[in-house]
CHARMM-style PDB file with segment names, atoms N, HN, CA, C and O in Angstrom:
ATOM      1  N   MET     1      -0.865   5.560  -1.777  1.00  0.00      PROA
ATOM      2  CA  MET     1       0.524   5.587  -1.414  1.00  0.00      PROA
ATOM      3  C   MET     1       0.979   7.027  -1.161  1.00  0.00      PROA
ATOM      4  O   MET     1       1.797   7.277  -0.276  1.00  0.00      PROA
ATOM      5  N   ARG     2       0.457   7.948  -1.925  1.00  0.00      PROA
ATOM      6  HN  ARG     2      -0.207   7.744  -2.644  1.00  0.00      PROA
ATOM      7  CA  ARG     2       0.867   9.354  -1.765  1.00  0.00      PROA
ATOM      8  C   ARG     2       0.631   9.876  -0.356  1.00  0.00      PROA
ATOM      9  O   ARG     2       1.361  10.749   0.115  1.00  0.00      PROA
ATOM     10  N   GLU     3      -0.382   9.348   0.317  1.00  0.00      PROA
ATOM     11  HN  GLU     3      -0.975   8.640  -0.066  1.00  0.00      PROA
ATOM     12  CA  GLU     3      -0.717   9.826   1.657  1.00  0.00      PROA
ATOM     13  C   GLU     3       0.146   9.190   2.745  1.00  0.00      PROA
ATOM     14  O   GLU     3       0.165   9.670   3.878  1.00  0.00      PROA
ATOM     15  N   VAL     4       0.856   8.120   2.413  1.00  0.00      PROA
ATOM     16  HN  VAL     4       0.841   7.730   1.493  1.00  0.00      PROA
ATOM     17  CA  VAL     4       1.581   7.362   3.423  1.00  0.00      PROA
ATOM     18  C   VAL     4       3.093   7.529   3.337  1.00  0.00      PROA
ATOM     19  O   VAL     4       3.754   7.700   4.361  1.00  0.00      PROA
ATOM     20  N   ALA     5       3.644   7.483   2.136  1.00  0.00      PROA
ATOM     21  HN  ALA     5       3.107   7.345   1.304  1.00  0.00      PROA
ATOM     22  CA  ALA     5       5.097   7.482   1.962  1.00  0.00      PROA
ATOM     23  C   ALA     5       5.543   8.653   1.096  1.00  0.00      PROA
ATOM     24  O   ALA     5       4.871   8.997   0.124  1.00  0.00      PROA
ATOM     25  N   PRO     6       6.676   9.271   1.445  1.00  0.00      PROA
ATOM     26  CA  PRO     6       7.186  10.377   0.638  1.00  0.00      PROA
ATOM     27  C   PRO     6       7.624   9.894  -0.748  1.00  0.00      PROA
ATOM     28  O   PRO     6       7.850   8.699  -0.942  1.00  0.00      PROA
ATOM     29  N   PRO     7       7.745  10.817  -1.717  1.00  0.00      PROA
ATOM     30  CA  PRO     7       8.073  10.443  -3.098  1.00  0.00      PROA
ATOM     31  C   PRO     7       9.386   9.684  -3.262  1.00  0.00      PROA
ATOM     32  O   PRO     7       9.527   8.912  -4.210  1.00  0.00      PROA
ATOM     33  N   ASP     8      10.347   9.882  -2.364  1.00  0.00      PROA
ATOM     34  HN  ASP     8      10.233  10.509  -1.594  1.00  0.00      PROA
ATOM     35  CA  ASP     8      11.638   9.201  -2.492  1.00  0.00      PROA
ATOM     36  C   ASP     8      11.725   7.925  -1.665  1.00  0.00      PROA
ATOM     37  O   ASP     8      12.818   7.394  -1.470  1.00  0.00      PROA
ATOM     38  N   ALA     9      10.594   7.425  -1.175  1.00  0.00      PROA
ATOM     39  HN  ALA     9       9.706   7.857  -1.333  1.00  0.00      PROA
ATOM     40  CA  ALA     9      10.558   6.245  -0.311  1.00  0.00      PROA
ATOM     41  C   ALA     9      10.805   4.958  -1.081  1.00  0.00      PROA
ATOM     42  O   ALA     9      10.572   4.874  -2.287  1.00  0.00      PROA
ATOM     43  N   THR    10      11.285   3.958  -0.348  1.00  0.00      PROA
ATOM     44  HN  THR    10      11.475   4.027   0.632  1.00  0.00      PROA
ATOM     45  CA  THR    10      11.387   2.593  -0.852  1.00  0.00      PROA
ATOM     46  C   THR    10      10.354   1.771  -0.095  1.00  0.00      PROA
ATOM     47  O   THR    10      10.314   1.789   1.135  1.00  0.00      PROA
ATOM     48  N   VAL    11       9.520   1.049  -0.836  1.00  0.00      PROA
ATOM     49  HN  VAL    11       9.553   1.034  -1.835  1.00  0.00      PROA
ATOM     50  CA  VAL    11       8.371   0.359  -0.263  1.00  0.00      PROA
ATOM     51  C   VAL    11       8.516  -1.153  -0.428  1.00  0.00      PROA
ATOM     52  O   VAL    11       8.849  -1.634  -1.511  1.00  0.00      PROA
ATOM     53  N   ALA    12       8.264  -1.896   0.647  1.00  0.00      PROA
ATOM     54  HN  ALA    12       7.994  -1.505   1.526  1.00  0.00      PROA
ATOM     55  CA  ALA    12       8.267  -3.359   0.589  1.00  0.00      PROA
ATOM     56  C   ALA    12       6.941  -3.838   0.010  1.00  0.00      PROA
ATOM     57  O   ALA    12       5.872  -3.392   0.428  1.00  0.00      PROA
ATOM     58  N   VAL    13       7.023  -4.759  -0.965  1.00  0.00      PROA
ATOM     59  HN  VAL    13       7.891  -5.121  -1.304  1.00  0.00      PROA
ATOM     60  CA  VAL    13       5.823  -5.307  -1.598  1.00  0.00      PROA
ATOM     61  C   VAL    13       5.959  -6.826  -1.614  1.00  0.00      PROA
ATOM     62  O   VAL    13       6.944  -7.365  -2.119  1.00  0.00      PROA
ATOM     63  N   ILE    14       4.965  -7.508  -1.059  1.00  0.00      PROA
ATOM     64  HN  ILE    14       4.165  -7.070  -0.649  1.00  0.00      PROA
ATOM     65  CA  ILE    14       4.953  -8.970  -1.095  1.00  0.00      PROA
ATOM     66  C   ILE    14       3.680  -9.402  -1.801  1.00  0.00      PROA
ATOM     67  O   ILE    14       2.576  -9.084  -1.360  1.00  0.00      PROA
ATOM     68  N   SER    15       3.839 -10.127  -2.896  1.00  0.00      PROA
ATOM     69  HN  SER    15       4.736 -10.386  -3.255  1.00  0.00      PROA
ATOM     70  CA  SER    15       2.691 -10.649  -3.638  1.00  0.00      PROA
ATOM     71  C   SER    15       3.147 -11.805  -4.509  1.00  0.00      PROA
ATOM     72  O   SER    15       4.301 -12.228  -4.436  1.00  0.00      PROA
ATOM     73  N   LYS    16       2.247 -12.311  -5.327  1.00  0.00      PROA
ATOM     74  HN  LYS    16       1.310 -11.966  -5.386  1.00  0.00      PROA
ATOM     75  CA  LYS    16       2.589 -13.393  -6.254  1.00  0.00      PROA
ATOM     76  C   LYS    16       3.114 -12.863  -7.583  1.00  0.00      PROA
ATOM     77  O   LYS    16       3.140 -13.595  -8.573  1.00  0.00      PROA
ATOM     78  N   GLY    17       3.526 -11.616  -7.618  1.00  0.00      PROA
ATOM     79  HN  GLY    17       3.505 -11.022  -6.815  1.00  0.00      PROA
ATOM     80  CA  GLY    17       4.074 -11.067  -8.845  1.00  0.00      PROA
ATOM     81  C   GLY    17       3.125 -10.174  -9.601  1.00  0.00      PROA
ATOM     82  O   GLY    17       3.342  -9.923 -10.786  1.00  0.00      PROA
ATOM     83  N   ASP    18       2.084  -9.686  -8.965  1.00  0.00      PROA
ATOM     84  HN  ASP    18       1.907  -9.890  -8.002  1.00  0.00      PROA
ATOM     85  CA  ASP    18       1.132  -8.784  -9.595  1.00  0.00      PROA
ATOM     86  C   ASP    18       1.805  -7.440  -9.860  1.00  0.00      PROA
ATOM     87  O   ASP    18       2.053  -6.677  -8.926  1.00  0.00      PROA
ATOM     88  N   GLY    19       2.097  -7.148 -11.109  1.00  0.00      PROA
ATOM     89  HN  GLY    19       1.895  -7.767 -11.867  1.00  0.00      PROA
ATOM     90  CA  GLY    19       2.786  -5.922 -11.481  1.00  0.00      PROA
ATOM     91  C   GLY    19       2.067  -4.652 -11.086  1.00  0.00      PROA
ATOM     92  O   GLY    19       2.706  -3.622 -10.872  1.00  0.00      PROA
ATOM     93  N   ASP    20       0.731  -4.708 -10.984  1.00  0.00      PROA
ATOM     94  HN  ASP    20       0.212  -5.545 -11.158  1.00  0.00      PROA
ATOM     95  CA  ASP    20      -0.032  -3.523 -10.580  1.00  0.00      PROA
ATOM     96  C   ASP    20       0.338  -3.067  -9.173  1.00  0.00      PROA
ATOM     97  O   ASP    20       0.242  -1.880  -8.862  1.00  0.00      PROA
ATOM     98  N   LEU    21       0.757  -3.996  -8.323  1.00  0.00      PROA
ATOM     99  HN  LEU    21       0.835  -4.961  -8.575  1.00  0.00      PROA
ATOM    100  CA  LEU    21       1.136  -3.628  -6.958  1.00  0.00      PROA
ATOM    101  C   LEU    21       2.445  -2.845  -6.911  1.00  0.00      PROA
ATOM    102  O   LEU    21       2.784  -2.257  -5.884  1.00  0.00      PROA
ATOM    103  N   LEU    22       3.173  -2.838  -8.017  1.00  0.00      PROA
ATOM    104  HN  LEU    22       2.896  -3.315  -8.851  1.00  0.00      PROA
ATOM    105  CA  LEU    22       4.435  -2.098  -8.080  1.00  0.00      PROA
ATOM    106  C   LEU    22       4.237  -0.670  -8.575  1.00  0.00      PROA
ATOM    107  O   LEU    22       5.201   0.091  -8.665  1.00  0.00      PROA
ATOM    108  N   GLN    23       3.013  -0.303  -8.894  1.00  0.00      PROA
ATOM    109  HN  GLN    23       2.231  -0.922  -8.821  1.00  0.00      PROA
ATOM    110  CA  GLN    23       2.700   1.059  -9.327  1.00  0.00      PROA
ATOM    111  C   GLN    23       2.538   1.922  -8.078  1.00  0.00      PROA
ATOM    112  O   GLN    23       1.449   1.999  -7.510  1.00  0.00      PROA
ATOM    113  N   LEU    24       3.604   2.558  -7.659  1.00  0.00      PROA
ATOM    114  HN  LEU    24       4.489   2.495  -8.121  1.00  0.00      PROA
ATOM    115  CA  LEU    24       3.646   3.247  -6.369  1.00  0.00      PROA
ATOM    116  C   LEU    24       3.859   4.745  -6.525  1.00  0.00      PROA
ATOM    117  O   LEU    24       4.518   5.369  -5.694  1.00  0.00      PROA
ATOM    118  N   ASP    25       3.307   5.321  -7.580  1.00  0.00      PROA
ATOM    119  HN  ASP    25       2.772   4.814  -8.255  1.00  0.00      PROA
ATOM    120  CA  ASP    25       3.426   6.765  -7.813  1.00  0.00      PROA
ATOM    121  C   ASP    25       4.878   7.228  -7.775  1.00  0.00      PROA
ATOM    122  O   ASP    25       5.189   8.265  -7.190  1.00  0.00      PROA
ATOM    123  N   GLY    26       5.755   6.464  -8.394  1.00  0.00      PROA
ATOM    124  HN  GLY    26       5.503   5.621  -8.869  1.00  0.00      PROA
ATOM    125  CA  GLY    26       7.157   6.842  -8.506  1.00  0.00      PROA
ATOM    126  C   GLY    26       8.055   6.332  -7.396  1.00  0.00      PROA
ATOM    127  O   GLY    26       9.276   6.451  -7.494  1.00  0.00      PROA
ATOM    128  N   ARG    27       7.484   5.769  -6.346  1.00  0.00      PROA
ATOM    129  HN  ARG    27       6.492   5.672  -6.267  1.00  0.00      PROA
ATOM    130  CA  ARG    27       8.313   5.238  -5.265  1.00  0.00      PROA
ATOM    131  C   ARG    27       8.954   3.927  -5.702  1.00  0.00      PROA
ATOM    132  O   ARG    27       8.419   3.224  -6.559  1.00  0.00      PROA
ATOM    133  N   ARG    28      10.102   3.599  -5.109  1.00  0.00      PROA
ATOM    134  HN  ARG    28      10.536   4.170  -4.413  1.00  0.00      PROA
ATOM    135  CA  ARG    28      10.805   2.356  -5.440  1.00  0.00      PROA
ATOM    136  C   ARG    28      10.159   1.178  -4.714  1.00  0.00      PROA
ATOM    137  O   ARG    28       9.757   1.294  -3.556  1.00  0.00      PROA
ATOM    138  N   ALA    29      10.065   0.060  -5.399  1.00  0.00      PROA
ATOM    139  HN  ALA    29      10.391  -0.034  -6.340  1.00  0.00      PROA
ATOM    140  CA  ALA    29       9.518  -1.160  -4.802  1.00  0.00      PROA
ATOM    141  C   ALA    29      10.648  -2.149  -4.551  1.00  0.00      PROA
ATOM    142  O   ALA    29      11.554  -2.292  -5.373  1.00  0.00      PROA
ATOM    143  N   ARG    30      10.589  -2.822  -3.424  1.00  0.00      PROA
ATOM    144  HN  ARG    30       9.854  -2.705  -2.757  1.00  0.00      PROA
ATOM    145  CA  ARG    30      11.517  -3.896  -3.099  1.00  0.00      PROA
ATOM    146  C   ARG    30      10.687  -5.069  -2.613  1.00  0.00      PROA
ATOM    147  O   ARG    30       9.687  -4.890  -1.919  1.00  0.00      PROA
ATOM    148  N   GLY    31      11.108  -6.266  -2.981  1.00  0.00      PROA
ATOM    149  HN  GLY    31      11.921  -6.411  -3.545  1.00  0.00      PROA
ATOM    150  CA  GLY    31      10.448  -7.424  -2.412  1.00  0.00      PROA
ATOM    151  C   GLY    31      10.154  -8.544  -3.359  1.00  0.00      PROA
ATOM    152  O   GLY    31      10.685  -8.608  -4.467  1.00  0.00      PROA
ATOM    153  N   THR    32       9.303  -9.423  -2.910  1.00  0.00      PROA
ATOM    154  HN  THR    32       8.871  -9.371  -2.010  1.00  0.00      PROA
ATOM    155  CA  THR    32       8.973 -10.649  -3.620  1.00  0.00      PROA
ATOM    156  C   THR    32       8.467 -10.374  -5.025  1.00  0.00      PROA
ATOM    157  O   THR    32       8.910 -11.026  -5.970  1.00  0.00      PROA
ATOM    158  N   SER    33       7.554  -9.431  -5.186  1.00  0.00      PROA
ATOM    159  HN  SER    33       7.194  -8.902  -4.418  1.00  0.00      PROA
ATOM    160  CA  SER    33       6.974  -9.163  -6.498  1.00  0.00      PROA
ATOM    161  C   SER    33       8.027  -8.748  -7.505  1.00  0.00      PROA
ATOM    162  O   SER    33       8.066  -9.271  -8.618  1.00  0.00      PROA
ATOM    163  N   ARG    34       8.868  -7.828  -7.128  1.00  0.00      PROA
ATOM    164  HN  ARG    34       8.837  -7.403  -6.223  1.00  0.00      PROA
ATOM    165  CA  ARG    34       9.885  -7.335  -8.050  1.00  0.00      PROA
ATOM    166  C   ARG    34      10.822  -8.457  -8.474  1.00  0.00      PROA
ATOM    167  O   ARG    34      11.127  -8.591  -9.659  1.00  0.00      PROA
ATOM    168  N   ARG    35      11.281  -9.263  -7.526  1.00  0.00      PROA
ATOM    169  HN  ARG    35      11.033  -9.155  -6.563  1.00  0.00      PROA
ATOM    170  CA  ARG    35      12.181 -10.372  -7.861  1.00  0.00      PROA
ATOM    171  C   ARG    35      11.480 -11.379  -8.751  1.00  0.00      PROA
ATOM    172  O   ARG    35      12.080 -11.889  -9.696  1.00  0.00      PROA
ATOM    173  N   ALA    36      10.216 -11.674  -8.464  1.00  0.00      PROA
ATOM    174  HN  ALA    36       9.728 -11.260  -7.696  1.00  0.00      PROA
ATOM    175  CA  ALA    36       9.471 -12.636  -9.280  1.00  0.00      PROA
ATOM    176  C   ALA    36       9.289 -12.112 -10.695  1.00  0.00      PROA
ATOM    177  O   ALA    36       9.455 -12.858 -11.660  1.00  0.00      PROA
ATOM    178  N   LEU    37       8.950 -10.839 -10.824  1.00  0.00      PROA
ATOM    179  HN  LEU    37       8.815 -10.233 -10.040  1.00  0.00      PROA
ATOM    180  CA  LEU    37       8.747 -10.267 -12.152  1.00  0.00      PROA
ATOM    181  C   LEU    37      10.037 -10.235 -12.950  1.00  0.00      PROA
ATOM    182  O   LEU    37      10.005 -10.289 -14.179  1.00  0.00      PROA
ATOM    183  N   MET    38      11.169 -10.146 -12.272  1.00  0.00      PROA
ATOM    184  HN  MET    38      11.195 -10.102 -11.273  1.00  0.00      PROA
ATOM    185  CA  MET    38      12.462 -10.137 -12.955  1.00  0.00      PROA
ATOM    186  C   MET    38      12.946 -11.548 -13.235  1.00  0.00      PROA
ATOM    187  O   MET    38      13.998 -11.730 -13.848  1.00  0.00      PROA
ATOM    188  N   GLY    39      12.190 -12.556 -12.792  1.00  0.00      PROA
ATOM    189  HN  GLY    39      11.336 -12.409 -12.295  1.00  0.00      PROA
ATOM    190  CA  GLY    39      12.552 -13.945 -13.053  1.00  0.00      PROA
ATOM    191  C   GLY    39      13.597 -14.493 -12.106  1.00  0.00      PROA
ATOM    192  O   GLY    39      14.188 -15.535 -12.389  1.00  0.00      PROA
ATOM    193  N   ASN    40      13.845 -13.820 -10.982  1.00  0.00      PROA
ATOM    194  HN  ASN    40      13.365 -12.974 -10.753  1.00  0.00      PROA
ATOM    195  CA  ASN    40      14.893 -14.256 -10.068  1.00  0.00      PROA
ATOM    196  C   ASN    40      14.409 -15.187  -8.966  1.00  0.00      PROA
ATOM    197  O   ASN    40      15.224 -15.752  -8.236  1.00  0.00      PROA
ATOM    198  N   THR    41      13.127 -15.352  -8.837  1.00  0.00      PROA
ATOM    199  HN  THR    41      12.466 -14.893  -9.429  1.00  0.00      PROA
ATOM    200  CA  THR    41      12.593 -16.205  -7.777  1.00  0.00      PROA
ATOM    201  C   THR    41      11.177 -16.630  -8.152  1.00  0.00      PROA
ATOM    202  O   THR    41      10.487 -15.903  -8.868  1.00  0.00      PROA
ATOM    203  N   PRO    42      10.738 -17.777  -7.687  1.00  0.00      PROA
ATOM    204  CA  PRO    42       9.348 -18.161  -7.955  1.00  0.00      PROA
ATOM    205  C   PRO    42       8.386 -17.203  -7.270  1.00  0.00      PROA
ATOM    206  O   PRO    42       8.679 -16.689  -6.191  1.00  0.00      PROA
ATOM    207  N   ALA    43       7.265 -16.966  -7.881  1.00  0.00      PROA
ATOM    208  HN  ALA    43       7.028 -17.384  -8.758  1.00  0.00      PROA
ATOM    209  CA  ALA    43       6.258 -16.068  -7.299  1.00  0.00      PROA
ATOM    210  C   ALA    43       5.360 -16.881  -6.384  1.00  0.00      PROA
ATOM    211  O   ALA    43       4.430 -17.540  -6.849  1.00  0.00      PROA
ATOM    212  N   THR    44       5.632 -16.838  -5.085  1.00  0.00      PROA
ATOM    213  HN  THR    44       6.387 -16.302  -4.707  1.00  0.00      PROA
ATOM    214  CA  THR    44       4.827 -17.566  -4.115  1.00  0.00      PROA
ATOM    215  C   THR    44       4.518 -16.668  -2.938  1.00  0.00      PROA
ATOM    216  O   THR    44       5.266 -15.739  -2.634  1.00  0.00      PROA
ATOM    217  N   HSD    45       3.408 -16.956  -2.278  1.00  0.00      PROA
ATOM    218  HN  HSD    45       2.801 -17.711  -2.524  1.00  0.00      PROA
ATOM    219  CA  HSD    45       3.069 -16.256  -1.049  1.00  0.00      PROA
ATOM    220  C   HSD    45       3.887 -16.851   0.087  1.00  0.00      PROA
ATOM    221  O   HSD    45       4.220 -18.035   0.044  1.00  0.00      PROA
ATOM    222  N   PRO    46       4.219 -16.060   1.103  1.00  0.00      PROA
ATOM    223  CA  PRO    46       4.813 -16.660   2.305  1.00  0.00      PROA
ATOM    224  C   PRO    46       3.843 -17.695   2.874  1.00  0.00      PROA
ATOM    225  O   PRO    46       2.627 -17.535   2.769  1.00  0.00      PROA
ATOM    226  N   ALA    47       4.375 -18.739   3.465  1.00  0.00      PROA
ATOM    227  HN  ALA    47       5.362 -18.869   3.550  1.00  0.00      PROA
ATOM    228  CA  ALA    47       3.563 -19.853   3.950  1.00  0.00      PROA
ATOM    229  C   ALA    47       2.621 -19.465   5.086  1.00  0.00      PROA
ATOM    230  O   ALA    47       1.512 -19.991   5.180  1.00  0.00      PROA
ATOM    231  N   ASP    48       3.055 -18.548   5.947  1.00  0.00      PROA
ATOM    232  HN  ASP    48       3.956 -18.120   5.870  1.00  0.00      PROA
ATOM    233  CA  ASP    48       2.236 -18.143   7.080  1.00  0.00      PROA
ATOM    234  C   ASP    48       2.680 -16.759   7.542  1.00  0.00      PROA
ATOM    235  O   ASP    48       3.558 -16.149   6.932  1.00  0.00      PROA
ATOM    236  N   SER    49       2.080 -16.269   8.612  1.00  0.00      PROA
ATOM    237  HN  SER    49       1.367 -16.765   9.108  1.00  0.00      PROA
ATOM    238  CA  SER    49       2.400 -14.911   9.064  1.00  0.00      PROA
ATOM    239  C   SER    49       3.854 -14.782   9.506  1.00  0.00      PROA
ATOM    240  O   SER    49       4.468 -13.737   9.292  1.00  0.00      PROA
ATOM    241  N   ASP    50       4.415 -15.825  10.120  1.00  0.00      PROA
ATOM    242  HN  ASP    50       3.916 -16.674  10.294  1.00  0.00      PROA
ATOM    243  CA  ASP    50       5.827 -15.764  10.518  1.00  0.00      PROA
ATOM    244  C   ASP    50       6.732 -15.628   9.296  1.00  0.00      PROA
ATOM    245  O   ASP    50       7.693 -14.859   9.311  1.00  0.00      PROA
ATOM    246  N   ALA    51       6.419 -16.379   8.236  1.00  0.00      PROA
ATOM    247  HN  ALA    51       5.638 -17.004   8.224  1.00  0.00      PROA
ATOM    248  CA  ALA    51       7.210 -16.292   7.006  1.00  0.00      PROA
ATOM    249  C   ALA    51       7.050 -14.920   6.358  1.00  0.00      PROA
ATOM    250  O   ALA    51       8.009 -14.381   5.806  1.00  0.00      PROA
ATOM    251  N   CYS    52       5.850 -14.354   6.420  1.00  0.00      PROA
ATOM    252  HN  CYS    52       5.071 -14.793   6.868  1.00  0.00      PROA
ATOM    253  CA  CYS    52       5.611 -13.026   5.858  1.00  0.00      PROA
ATOM    254  C   CYS    52       6.414 -11.977   6.614  1.00  0.00      PROA
ATOM    255  O   CYS    52       7.033 -11.105   6.003  1.00  0.00      PROA
ATOM    256  N   ILE    53       6.406 -12.057   7.937  1.00  0.00      PROA
ATOM    257  HN  ILE    53       5.903 -12.765   8.433  1.00  0.00      PROA
ATOM    258  CA  ILE    53       7.181 -11.112   8.752  1.00  0.00      PROA
ATOM    259  C   ILE    53       8.667 -11.255   8.453  1.00  0.00      PROA
ATOM    260  O   ILE    53       9.372 -10.252   8.344  1.00  0.00      PROA
ATOM    261  N   ALA    54       9.152 -12.483   8.320  1.00  0.00      PROA
ATOM    262  HN  ALA    54       8.579 -13.297   8.409  1.00  0.00      PROA
ATOM    263  CA  ALA    54      10.561 -12.704   7.996  1.00  0.00      PROA
ATOM    264  C   ALA    54      10.909 -12.090   6.637  1.00  0.00      PROA
ATOM    265  O   ALA    54      11.972 -11.490   6.479  1.00  0.00      PROA
ATOM    266  N   GLU    55      10.019 -12.239   5.662  1.00  0.00      PROA
ATOM    267  HN  GLU    55       9.155 -12.726   5.789  1.00  0.00      PROA
ATOM    268  CA  GLU    55      10.254 -11.649   4.338  1.00  0.00      PROA
ATOM    269  C   GLU    55      10.258 -10.126   4.409  1.00  0.00      PROA
ATOM    270  O   GLU    55      11.094  -9.481   3.776  1.00  0.00      PROA
ATOM    271  N   LEU    56       9.335  -9.543   5.173  1.00  0.00      PROA
ATOM    272  HN  LEU    56       8.656 -10.067   5.688  1.00  0.00      PROA
ATOM    273  CA  LEU    56       9.329  -8.087   5.343  1.00  0.00      PROA
ATOM    274  C   LEU    56      10.612  -7.608   6.006  1.00  0.00      PROA
ATOM    275  O   LEU    56      11.164  -6.581   5.613  1.00  0.00      PROA
ATOM    276  N   GLU    57      11.093  -8.335   7.002  1.00  0.00      PROA
ATOM    277  HN  GLU    57      10.645  -9.170   7.322  1.00  0.00      PROA
ATOM    278  CA  GLU    57      12.354  -7.968   7.664  1.00  0.00      PROA
ATOM    279  C   GLU    57      13.528  -8.058   6.691  1.00  0.00      PROA
ATOM    280  O   GLU    57      14.427  -7.217   6.717  1.00  0.00      PROA
ATOM    281  N   ARG    58      13.519  -9.088   5.827  1.00  0.00      PROA
ATOM    282  HN  ARG    58      12.789  -9.771   5.806  1.00  0.00      PROA
ATOM    283  CA  ARG    58      14.578  -9.212   4.817  1.00  0.00      PROA
ATOM    284  C   ARG    58      14.561  -8.027   3.880  1.00  0.00      PROA
ATOM    285  O   ARG    58      15.607  -7.474   3.540  1.00  0.00      PROA
ATOM    286  N   ILE    59      13.359  -7.635   3.459  1.00  0.00      PROA
ATOM    287  HN  ILE    59      12.509  -8.084   3.735  1.00  0.00      PROA
ATOM    288  CA  ILE    59      13.220  -6.513   2.530  1.00  0.00      PROA
ATOM    289  C   ILE    59      13.636  -5.210   3.216  1.00  0.00      PROA
ATOM    290  O   ILE    59      14.281  -4.366   2.594  1.00  0.00      PROA
ATOM    291  N   ARG    60      13.276  -5.040   4.485  1.00  0.00      PROA
ATOM    292  HN  ARG    60      12.753  -5.726   4.990  1.00  0.00      PROA
ATOM    293  CA  ARG    60      13.710  -3.850   5.222  1.00  0.00      PROA
ATOM    294  C   ARG    60      15.225  -3.801   5.333  1.00  0.00      PROA
ATOM    295  O   ARG    60      15.812  -2.720   5.278  1.00  0.00      PROA
ATOM    296  N   ALA    61      15.867  -4.952   5.490  1.00  0.00      PROA
ATOM    297  HN  ALA    61      15.390  -5.830   5.535  1.00  0.00      PROA
ATOM    298  CA  ALA    61      17.328  -4.994   5.604  1.00  0.00      PROA
ATOM    299  C   ALA    61      18.033  -4.545   4.333  1.00  0.00      PROA
ATOM    300  O   ALA    61      19.189  -4.123   4.381  1.00  0.00      PROA
ATOM    301  N   ILE    62      17.342  -4.634   3.188  1.00  0.00      PROA
ATOM    302  HN  ILE    62      16.404  -4.977   3.149  1.00  0.00      PROA
ATOM    303  CA  ILE    62      17.955  -4.187   1.932  1.00  0.00      PROA
ATOM    304  C   ILE    62      17.443  -2.821   1.509  1.00  0.00      PROA
ATOM    305  O   ILE    62      17.646  -2.400   0.371  1.00  0.00      PROA
ATOM    306  N   GLY    63      16.766  -2.118   2.443  1.00  0.00      PROA
ATOM    307  HN  GLY    63      16.600  -2.461   3.368  1.00  0.00      PROA
ATOM    308  CA  GLY    63      16.455  -0.730   2.167  1.00  0.00      PROA
ATOM    309  C   GLY    63      15.021  -0.271   2.141  1.00  0.00      PROA
ATOM    310  O   GLY    63      14.777   0.925   1.982  1.00  0.00      PROA
ATOM    311  N   ALA    64      14.042  -1.171   2.292  1.00  0.00      PROA
ATOM    312  HN  ALA    64      14.240  -2.143   2.421  1.00  0.00      PROA
ATOM    313  CA  ALA    64      12.656  -0.720   2.299  1.00  0.00      PROA
ATOM    314  C   ALA    64      12.355   0.033   3.587  1.00  0.00      PROA
ATOM    315  O   ALA    64      12.760  -0.372   4.676  1.00  0.00      PROA
ATOM    316  N   GLU    65      11.635   1.140   3.434  1.00  0.00      PROA
ATOM    317  HN  GLU    65      11.307   1.469   2.549  1.00  0.00      PROA
ATOM    318  CA  GLU    65      11.302   1.975   4.585  1.00  0.00      PROA
ATOM    319  C   GLU    65       9.822   1.878   4.939  1.00  0.00      PROA
ATOM    320  O   GLU    65       9.442   2.193   6.066  1.00  0.00      PROA
ATOM    321  N   TYR    66       8.993   1.456   4.017  1.00  0.00      PROA
ATOM    322  HN  TYR    66       9.301   1.200   3.101  1.00  0.00      PROA
ATOM    323  CA  TYR    66       7.541   1.362   4.204  1.00  0.00      PROA
ATOM    324  C   TYR    66       7.066   0.031   3.695  1.00  0.00      PROA
ATOM    325  O   TYR    66       7.685  -0.551   2.805  1.00  0.00      PROA
ATOM    326  N   SER    67       5.955  -0.474   4.255  1.00  0.00      PROA
ATOM    327  HN  SER    67       5.452  -0.001   4.978  1.00  0.00      PROA
ATOM    328  CA  SER    67       5.397  -1.734   3.762  1.00  0.00      PROA
ATOM    329  C   SER    67       3.884  -1.664   3.797  1.00  0.00      PROA
ATOM    330  OT1 SER    67       3.213  -2.625   3.423  1.00  0.00      PROA
TER     331      SER     67
END
């Protein structure tokens, strides 16, 4: 992550709630994993690539700059 996004970046993360994916060297995480880990949504994968793209666009709309 250090090679791709600056330290103050917000990063989109989509997973089934794997907390290790949120270890971004201090960068902020937004997305499915964070919401699932906080208990706000079921931890599920997007159904297909269109659903994944839609989820990434949703996360970008709330501030993610990298994915």
